[in-house]
N, C-alpha and C positions, 0 to 999 in steps of 0.2 A: 794513526793510519786505518782508513775503513776496512770492513773484513770483507774480504773476497764473496761476492755471492756464487751459491752452487750452479753449474749446468743441470739442466733438467731433460731428461730421456722419458718421454710420457709414451707407453706402448699400450695400443689398444688394439683388441680382438674382437670379432663379433660373433654372437649366438655362443660364447664360451661359458658352458654352463658349471658353477662350481660344484654341483653335484658329480661332476665327471673328470674331477681333478683328485690326483692322489694324496694330496695333503688336505682335501675335505674329506678323505674317506674311501674314493675309489681304489680298487683293488687291482684293476687292470690296467688303467691308461699309463702310458709312459712320458713322463715330462721331466727331464733331468733339469733342466735350465729354470723352469716356473717352481719346481721344488726346491732348488737351489736359493732363489729368491725368497722363495716363503720360508723357509728355514733360517734366513738371516736379516730377515724384513720382519714387516709386520701383514699379519693374514687378519684380515675382517671376519667375523662370524655373523654379524647383522648388518650387511650392507646391501639396500634396495634400490634398484633405479625407479624412478617415477613416472616410466612409461614403457609398456612391453614393445613398443614400435622403435624402428631404428632411428629416424631423424628428430622425433620429438625427445627422445633418451638422451639423444647427442646435444640437442641443443640445451635440455638442462643442465648436462654436464658441463657446458661451455658456458652457461650463463649464471648458474647456481640459481634460478628461477624457476617456479611451477610452471609445467604445461598451460594450465589455465591462466597463468599470468602473461606468458607471452605469445599466447595462440598457438602454440604446437598442438595442435589434435590428432595430425596424421601425416603421412610420408610425403605430403606435396605442400605443407605449410613453409609459408615464409616465414624466415627468422629475420626481423625488422633489423636494419643496419645501423640504428640507433641504440640497440642493446648492446652494452658494454659485454665482453666476454673475459677469460681468463687470459686470453692472448693480449687484449688490450691493457689488461691491468700489469702483465708482465712487460710490456713495452714500456708501460709509463715508469717502470723500474729500470728501466736502461738494458732489458732483453732482448736478443735477436730470436724471434719468434719465427718457425717454419713449420709447414704440414707435409708429411709425405703420406699420402692414401686418402682414405675413405672417410668423409664428416656428413656427407649427404645434405649440403646447404643447399636450398631450393631459393632459386629467384637471382638478381644481378649481382649480389655481393657474394663472392666466392672466398672471401678471405677472411672477414669477421675478425680482424684484431691481428692475424698471422701476416706477417711482411712478405712472404712468399710461398708458394706451394709448389713443391717439387715434383708433383705428378698431378695429372687430372681425376677426377673421382671416377669411379665405376658406376656410379648411377646418376641418371640424368638429372640436369638441374633446372629442368622447366618444370612445368604443373601437371603434365600427363598422369600421375599418380592421384589426381586429387579424388576423392570417392564422392558419389553421389549419396548425401545422409538424406535425401528426400524420398529415396528409393533403397532400401538397405536390405529390401529381399533380394533384389537382383544380383547376381554375383559379378564381380567386376573381371572380366578377362584378362586384365594385366596381373592379376593376384597370383600369389604362391597357389601351386596345386600338389598334388602327391605325386606328381611324376621325379620329384626329387627320393622319394622312397622307392617307388615300383621301379626307378632305373640305378637306384644306388649300386655301387660298385668300384672296380678300379679303373682308370683311365689313363691315357698318355698325357694329355695337356686339356686345360679347360680356360675359360676366361677370366676365373679367377686365379687361376695359378700364375699365368701372364701378370694380372695385376698385382699381386702379393709380390711375386719376383721383384717386379719392378719397382715398388715401393719400399721393400727393404735395400735393394743396389743404391737406390738414389739417397736412402738416409744414410747409408754408410759412405758415400762419397761426400755427402754434407759435412759428416763428422771428419773425413779426410782433411777435406778443403779448409774446415774450420781450423785445424791446427797448422796448416800450411801459412796461413795469413797474422796477422796482429791481433791478438784476442783481447780486444778491448773492451769488450762485452760479452757477459755469460749468453749462453744460448737457451732457449728451451724449444726442443725438437719433438713434436707430435708424429709418431710412427702407426697408422692406424692400417690394419690389416682386414679383409674381408672374409679371411676364414675363422673358423670352422662352419661360418653359413652355408647352408644348404644352396645347391644342391651336392648332396651326397657322392662326389666322386674325387678320388684321390689317386696318384701314381702308385705301381706296384710297391715302391719303395717303402712306402709308409702303410700301404694296405698289408704287406708280408711281415710287419712288424706285429701282428696279432694274429692269431690263428682262430679259424672261425669257430670252432666249436667252442673256445673259451669267450664268447661274446655274449654277455649277458641280455635277456630279454625283458619287457616291462614286467613289473610284477602285480600290476593292478589294472583291470580292465574295467571301461564303467559303459553301460548300455546306452544307448542313444537317448532311451526316453528318462534315462536318470540324471543327463548332463546339466549342468547349470545353464541359464540363460546365456552368459557370456560365451562359455565353452562349445555350446549349440551354435551359436553366431558364428563364431571363430569356425568351425569344422565345416560349417555350411559354405563361408567364404572360401575356405582351400578346399573346398569338395571332397571333403572325407570320406563321404559315402558313397562316391561314382564306381568305386571297385573296391572288389576285396582285397584285401592284403594277405600276403603268405607268411608263415612264420619266418623263411628264408629272406625276404624282403625286408622284413624289419631288421633281423640280423647283419643284413647287408648295409642298411642304413646306419645302423649303430656302428658297423665294423669302420666303414668311411668315415664318419665322424670321430672316431676314436684316431685313425689315421690323421686327420686334417688336424687335429690338436697337436699331435707329434710333430706335424708340418709347422705349425706355428712356433712349436717349442724349439724347433731348430732354428728358426728365422730370428727367435729373440737370443738363443746362443750366439750366431752370429753377430748382432748388434750389440752384445755384451762383450763380446771378443774385439770388436771394434772400437769400442770404449778403451778398454784396455790397452790395446795398441796405442792408441792416440795419447794415451793419457789425459784424455778430455771428461774423464769422471769426475 
């Protein structure tokens, strides 16, 4: 008798820095669910993504190929539909494949091997974020700016909160529906949240989990003239020197970021609870 294949729940978070997690040594951030997974699973000490940008990094993750191999140079790059992804390979192994949340696919193919998407994406699928590489000195108007820091703080709602709440809701419903019907095929459910990606705004429930006075500040400051060329380019693109930042604004941004990590951890806890309740793990 053939061995039963395991179900796969693949959870992604956006801009979640290892250095901000307690099992990598951070003394303040609270992540009981992630910490439990780390304690009972495998934690990587030397794992690196092949691109610092959202879409290229995800394309590499999906395909296992370098950005230079698949033309994934920016956030408006088109992932060619003829490049196989892990979703294609899993379907070939008789897995049901579903995506709930963000993957930043650009172009007409919004599945890339997934049989179904449970939500839309939070980012546009067109090529509107294509940079003009012939005019690198002009700052793109659509790019990040420092408002994520200068306006950081508690909020009631945001489009990212609406999105991630929907992402996890549909993922839970997928798991409930899976156990309601004949389980003739194992599943691979990818759940991809946009938090703790900026802007740094989070509801009071998560803001209040941290005291303002305990928020750590950056230990190193590098002068503009001492920046390496790549960092100088990035700082110019997101308009870093257009305003002066106060210590409190920096503290607020970190405060909200830590709250957003706790928000993600709560969502992961909800998914793990649903797995246990349904017996789908």
